[in-house]
GUROVEX-812140 format. One line per field, with one value per residue (C-alpha): residue number from 0; z, x, y. Coordinates in steps of 0.2 Angstrom, whole numbers, m for minus. Layout:
N
pos = NUM ... $
zz = Z ... $
xx = X ... $
yy = Y ... $
//
This chain:
617
pos = 0 1 2 3 4 5 6 7 8 9 10 11 12 13 14 15 16 17 18 19 20 21 22 23 24 25 26 27 28 29 30 31 32 33 34 35 36 37 38 39 40 41 42 43 44 45 46 47 48 49 50 51 52 53 54 55 56 57 58 59 60 61 62 63 64 65 66 67 68 69 70 71 72 73 74 75 76 77 78 79 80 81 82 83 84 85 86 87 88 89 90 91 92 93 94 95 96 97 98 99 100 101 102 103 104 105 106 107 108 109 110 111 112 113 114 115 116 117 118 119 120 121 122 123 124 125 126 127 128 129 130 131 132 133 134 135 136 137 138 139 140 141 142 143 144 145 146 147 148 149 150 151 152 153 154 155 156 157 158 159 160 161 162 163 164 165 166 167 168 169 170 171 172 173 174 175 176 177 178 179 180 181 182 183 184 185 186 187 188 189 190 191 192 193 194 195 196 197 198 199 200 201 202 203 204 205 206 207 208 209 210 211 212 213 214 215 216 217 218 219 220 221 222 223 224 225 226 227 228 229 230 231 232 233 234 235 236 237 238 239 240 241 242 243 244 245 246 247 248 249 250 251 252 253 254 255 256 257 258 259 260 261 262 263 264 265 266 267 268 269 270 271 272 273 274 275 276 277 278 279 280 281 282 283 284 285 286 287 288 289 290 291 292 293 294 295 296 297 298 299 300 301 302 303 304 305 306 307 308 309 310 311 312 313 314 315 316 317 318 319 320 321 322 323 324 325 326 327 328 329 330 331 332 333 334 335 336 337 338 339 340 341 342 343 344 345 346 347 348 349 350 351 352 353 354 355 356 357 358 359 360 361 362 363 364 365 366 367 368 369 370 371 372 373 374 375 376 377 378 379 380 381 382 383 384 385 386 387 388 389 390 391 392 393 394 395 396 397 398 399 400 401 402 403 404 405 406 407 408 409 410 411 412 413 414 415 416 417 418 419 420 421 422 423 424 425 426 427 428 429 430 431 432 433 434 435 436 437 438 439 440 441 442 443 444 445 446 447 448 449 450 451 452 453 454 455 456 457 458 459 460 461 462 463 464 465 466 467 468 469 470 471 472 473 474 475 476 477 478 479 480 481 482 483 484 485 486 487 488 489 490 491 492 493 494 495 496 497 498 499 500 501 502 503 504 505 506 507 508 509 510 511 512 513 514 515 516 517 518 519 520 521 522 523 524 525 526 527 528 529 530 531 532 533 534 535 536 537 538 539 540 541 542 543 544 545 546 547 548 549 550 551 552 553 554 555 556 557 558 559 560 561 562 563 564 565 566 567 568 569 570 571 572 573 574 575 576 577 578 579 580 581 582 583 584 585 586 587 588 589 590 591 592 593 594 595 596 597 598 599 600 601 602 603 604 605 606 607 608 609 610 611 612 613 614 615 616 $
zz = 139 133 147 147 144 143 150 143 128 128 116 99 92 76 68 54 42 25 25 14 m2 1 m11 m8 11 17 17 26 37 28 19 0 m10 m17 m35 m32 m25 m28 m38 m56 m63 m76 m94 m97 m106 m107 m107 m89 m93 m90 m72 m70 m79 m68 m53 m59 m63 m46 m37 m45 m41 m23 m25 m33 m28 m38 m53 m52 m52 m68 m76 m75 m73 m70 m58 m43 m48 m33 m20 m8 m4 10 26 36 42 31 16 19 22 5 m4 5 1 m18 m20 m11 m20 m37 m33 m28 m44 m55 m46 m49 m67 m74 m75 m72 m83 m98 m99 m110 m102 m99 m93 m81 m75 m71 m62 m51 m48 m43 m31 m23 m22 m12 m1 3 8 18 28 34 37 56 59 49 65 68 54 60 51 54 56 50 32 28 32 25 33 19 6 4 m2 m12 m21 m25 m31 m41 m47 m47 m65 m69 m87 m86 m75 m71 m65 m55 m46 m42 m34 m23 m19 m13 m2 6 9 18 34 35 28 41 55 51 51 67 76 70 75 92 95 90 101 116 113 112 93 89 83 96 104 93 78 85 84 65 62 73 64 47 54 62 46 35 47 49 30 31 13 6 10 m3 m8 m11 m20 m31 m35 m39 m51 m60 m63 m71 m88 m88 m104 m97 m102 m104 m119 m125 m115 m104 m90 m87 m87 m75 m64 m64 m59 m45 m39 m39 m30 m17 m15 m13 1 10 9 16 31 35 32 30 42 57 53 52 69 77 70 78 94 93 89 104 115 108 110 129 130 116 119 119 112 94 86 83 94 107 99 104 92 86 81 70 62 58 50 40 34 29 19 10 6 1 m6 2 18 25 44 52 58 40 33 47 43 24 28 39 24 11 22 24 5 0 13 4 m12 m4 2 m16 m21 m6 m13 m31 m25 m14 3 18 34 39 30 44 41 22 27 37 23 10 22 27 12 4 m13 m12 m10 m21 m16 m27 m31 m49 m51 m43 m54 m70 m66 m62 m79 m88 m80 m85 m103 m105 m99 m110 m126 m122 m117 m134 m131 m115 m117 m131 m124 m120 m110 m120 m106 m103 m87 m77 m62 m49 m31 m17 m13 2 12 14 10 29 32 15 10 m1 m17 m24 m41 m46 m61 m77 m80 m92 m104 m106 m96 m83 m85 m74 m61 m51 m35 m27 m9 m9 8 14 1 14 14 m5 m9 m27 m25 m25 m38 m52 m43 m36 m54 m61 m47 m49 m67 m80 m81 m64 m59 m74 m86 m76 m72 m89 m97 m84 m86 m105 m105 m111 m115 m96 m83 m73 m57 m65 m74 m59 m45 m36 m28 m17 m19 m38 m41 m27 m32 m50 m44 m34 m48 m60 m49 m53 m71 m74 m71 m83 m96 m94 m81 m64 m72 m57 m43 m30 m40 m40 m21 m20 m29 m17 m3 m9 m10 7 13 7 15 31 30 32 48 56 51 59 73 77 75 79 90 100 95 100 88 94 92 74 71 78 67 51 57 60 44 31 23 24 33 50 44 31 44 56 43 37 54 58 41 45 62 56 40 46 34 18 17 17 0 m10 m7 m6 m23 m31 m25 m34 m50 m49 m46 m60 m72 m67 m69 m87 m92 m86 m95 m111 m113 m128 m133 m117 m123 m109 m118 m118 m100 m95 m106 m98 m81 m86 m98 m86 m74 m55 m49 m33 m34 m37 m52 m58 m57 m67 m81 m83 m83 m96 m107 m105 m111 m125 m130 m129 m141 m153 m149 $
xx = m84 m67 m55 m39 m23 m7 5 23 27 42 56 50 58 68 64 51 42 39 20 12 3 7 17 35 38 47 65 81 88 105 111 107 122 118 119 130 144 161 169 166 158 167 162 145 146 128 111 105 89 100 102 83 79 92 84 67 72 81 66 54 65 61 42 32 17 24 26 8 2 12 4 20 18 34 42 37 18 13 23 21 33 46 40 56 67 81 69 65 83 87 74 80 98 94 86 99 113 105 104 122 127 117 125 143 140 130 132 115 119 124 108 93 77 68 83 87 70 71 88 80 64 74 84 68 60 75 75 56 59 74 65 52 64 67 48 46 41 26 14 m1 0 m18 m32 m50 m45 m29 m19 m15 m31 m41 m27 m24 m42 m43 m26 m31 m48 m43 m25 m21 m27 m30 m29 m21 m18 m1 m9 m22 m8 1 m16 m16 2 m2 m16 m3 8 m5 0 18 14 1 12 27 15 7 24 29 12 14 31 25 10 20 30 14 13 m5 m21 m33 m46 m61 m51 m52 m70 m69 m54 m61 m78 m70 m59 m74 m84 m70 m67 m86 m88 m78 m76 m88 m76 m72 m55 m61 m77 m66 m54 m69 m76 m59 m58 m75 m70 m52 m46 m34 m16 m19 m22 m39 m51 m65 m62 m44 m48 m63 m52 m38 m50 m58 m40 m35 m51 m48 m30 m35 m47 m34 m22 m35 m39 m21 m12 m23 m37 m26 m16 m32 m37 m20 m22 m40 m33 m19 m31 m42 m26 m22 m39 m38 m22 m26 m23 m38 m29 m31 m17 1 7 6 21 39 45 27 28 43 34 19 30 39 22 15 31 31 12 11 29 29 37 20 19 4 m2 0 m10 m23 m26 m27 m41 m50 m49 m55 m70 m75 m74 m84 m97 m100 m102 m114 m125 m127 m134 m146 m152 m153 m165 m175 m171 m174 m164 m146 m132 m133 m152 m148 m135 m148 m160 m148 m141 m158 m170 m175 m175 m156 m152 m154 m164 m154 m136 m139 m147 m132 m119 m130 m131 m112 m108 m120 m111 m94 m100 m107 m91 m81 m88 m81 m64 m55 m60 m50 m36 m23 m18 m33 m33 m31 m37 m55 m64 m76 m86 m87 m95 m83 m83 m94 m80 m72 m87 m91 m74 m68 m69 m83 m74 m56 m48 m37 m25 m25 m11 2 m1 m20 m25 m34 m45 m45 m58 m68 m73 m89 m94 m113 m114 m125 m134 m138 m119 m119 m129 m135 m129 m111 m112 m106 m91 m86 m87 m76 m63 m61 m65 m65 m56 m48 m38 m43 m36 m21 m16 m20 m9 5 5 6 21 32 47 49 57 47 48 39 26 21 26 15 16 0 m2 0 m12 m25 m23 m28 m43 m50 m46 m55 m71 m71 m65 m81 m90 m79 m84 m102 m108 m117 m132 m143 m139 m140 m127 m116 m119 m113 m97 m94 m98 m84 m72 m77 m74 m56 m54 m60 m48 m34 m42 m46 m31 m19 m32 m30 m12 m4 m17 m22 m41 m50 m60 m76 m70 m65 m82 m91 m81 m87 m105 m106 m97 m101 m117 m111 m121 m115 m109 m98 m91 m87 m78 m68 m62 m57 m47 m38 m33 m25 m18 m10 m6 m12 m29 m20 m13 m29 m33 m14 m12 m28 m24 m7 m15 m28 m14 m4 m19 m23 m4 m4 m20 m13 3 m4 m20 m30 m16 m20 m24 m32 m27 m9 m10 m17 m5 9 4 m1 13 27 19 17 29 31 22 38 42 24 26 42 34 19 30 41 26 20 37 37 19 25 39 27 35 $
yy = 44 38 32 41 30 39 26 27 17 6 8 1 m14 m10 m27 m25 m36 m31 m29 m43 m37 m18 m7 m3 2 17 16 21 34 31 46 47 53 70 74 88 77 85 70 72 56 45 45 38 21 16 24 29 18 3 8 10 m6 m16 m9 m14 m31 m33 m26 m37 m52 m48 m47 m61 m50 m35 m47 m53 m35 m32 m47 m57 m76 m85 m98 m86 m86 m97 m88 m73 m60 m64 m56 m52 m39 m45 m44 m26 m22 m29 m19 m3 m7 m10 7 16 7 10 28 29 20 32 47 39 35 49 68 76 91 80 71 75 82 66 57 71 71 52 55 68 58 43 53 60 43 37 52 51 33 37 50 37 23 27 25 8 m1 11 5 m5 m22 m26 m13 m11 m6 m15 m30 m47 m54 m45 m41 m60 m64 m48 m52 m70 m64 m49 m51 m70 m75 m93 m97 m114 m129 m122 m105 m116 m125 m109 m103 m119 m115 m98 m105 m116 m101 m91 m100 m95 m78 m74 m82 m70 m55 m61 m62 m45 m38 m46 m38 m21 m22 m27 m11 m1 0 m5 3 11 m1 3 m5 m22 m26 m23 m34 m48 m48 m49 m64 m73 m71 m78 m93 m97 m98 m114 m122 m109 m95 m81 m89 m106 m100 m89 m104 m115 m101 m99 m118 m119 m112 m118 m125 m138 m141 m159 m172 m172 m182 m175 m188 m184 m165 m167 m178 m165 m151 m161 m165 m146 m141 m155 m149 m131 m136 m146 m132 m120 m132 m137 m120 m105 m108 m112 m96 m86 m94 m89 m71 m70 m76 m62 m49 m53 m53 m36 m29 m31 m20 m8 11 23 38 40 51 45 59 45 36 40 54 54 72 69 54 64 78 65 58 75 79 62 63 81 83 100 107 113 111 103 120 127 113 114 133 130 118 130 143 131 125 143 146 130 134 151 142 130 144 150 133 134 150 143 128 140 131 142 139 137 128 115 113 110 97 88 89 82 68 61 64 48 56 58 39 23 8 m4 m8 m11 6 15 5 9 28 28 20 32 47 41 37 54 62 51 58 75 69 73 91 92 79 76 59 47 31 15 3 m2 3 m7 m3 m16 m17 m21 m39 m45 m51 m33 m22 m18 m11 m5 14 20 20 16 12 m3 1 m9 m22 m16 m31 m27 m43 m33 m18 m3 m6 7 m1 6 1 m2 m11 3 13 27 31 33 49 52 70 63 50 61 68 51 43 57 55 36 34 48 60 55 40 29 42 46 28 21 35 32 13 15 27 13 24 29 19 7 16 31 20 10 21 34 51 53 72 70 56 61 79 75 64 79 91 80 82 101 98 89 105 114 101 105 92 94 101 97 109 95 86 101 103 85 90 104 92 80 95 101 83 85 102 96 82 95 100 84 74 87 89 71 68 85 94 78 78 62 52 59 77 74 65 80 92 83 81 100 106 93 86 68 54 48 31 40 52 38 28 43 48 30 29 45 39 23 31 47 61 52 61 78 75 77 95 101 93 99 117 116 110 124 137 131 131 149 154 146 155 172 170 163 172 167 155 144 126 116 100 105 109 92 83 93 86 68 63 63 51 55 68 79 95 105 95 97 116 115 104 116 131 123 120 138 144 132 138 156 152 143 126 $
//
């Protein structure tokens, strides 16, 4: 039984660190100037794209990490982002000042459709970040799923390319910079913990185990092994002569080891000590309701992630409704396969039967690739715009597979130097049901995130904040929609695979219930786990990982089902209005070719397409 700890939390320090290796953080409570300001803007002297281009250039100048994700290698290639309150303030001010400049210089009503949409989206971006800025000190800097302790190795392995000796020297420079980077984050995490802002107690064994494993690996750790592997095929930027080249390679590897032992390793050891200290004082309550103004914080997160005004209670009730619907569809499959017993009996059968699980990682990856290949052949029938980037499937690396989620996607580099990557976590094959393989592959690969993000990345005529930004309800709504679209495309021919599809949709419906249950209705971790165990076919390990994710990332998981329901609603409206003239390819292109947008803008885009289709446009 969990002990009850409800001691008051001290006032939270307002100082904040920009979280290393994360995307743009939430921004400020300062007011964003409305587009309806009374003063008429001056005559427009230059395309509005110049404002967006300048913002992007200035924003990249603040983020060497952002540059690397874009494939940019310049004088900052060996650096990490600055971690300080001042750095975050600069990033925030840059966005707000850029929006203010845009509003002062341009008249929304005088812009063409695409520029007007960019104008509105830029305002909305600033407003979303502003709504969360008062709570910027509430984020957990280190937990079992994220934080610099695992993000740093993941970044160096997957993003930092080494094609020259200069790139290799930049890699060494980044290893040297791990110490100061971690120390700044440790100091901020310590300050937050001393004010009560830290994860629940059960998080710390995961983080501590990851740190202990990395430290114990010594010079055979994931970072040094990766650097050694990247040096091997290197074509040196040196005069011909194998002896000089070999000496340079040996010297670089020695420098990397020295940087690890003098900078990175001691910092990881200090982080381990801090995590052990925090474990002794960590809270036992799970939801963010325990934080000062926690209810307001959660409401702001829900609004930001879903881009709606739905309350926690409304989202909870939508979840209950969808759970009931999906349970009904599952009972139909039970009848189809001739299973006798209750739905919970069927859940137990599918979560424990050996026939529903793989015995080798290689077989899982091969089947996932085959599923994507088969669907890919039918893509032109359903999409007018197709992805241009290659897609690869990759098991999650050993150093983070114990704590990582079951699957995720990494977008391609805009210059084509990095493919889209579907990461699948094969640490425990009993958590990866054969029944779910198709739906998971369609969500992360085709026609899901790879299609959506490849198209988005290649929208070269749109501002960078639209090409490289994100709206969770849009992207994850699309991913979940893609799972059901696979059925419309003729797949899930095995009823158990179709049951797996429903199981994954049920999973997202249950998220609406348990996320709001934890953070609004004050459910415990155990209550949420029990709800999933009763209402889903997922194995226990999957269930525990999921609930632990929702606890430390409040609100995010609600965006999937809310976004998917909106896409389905819009598709039905378009079918009803267009009848036999409805074109599924045109519908999909109307959603995908504007990049990620709030759900209200998605609706406008689709209804505009419907109107144009009715007019023969």
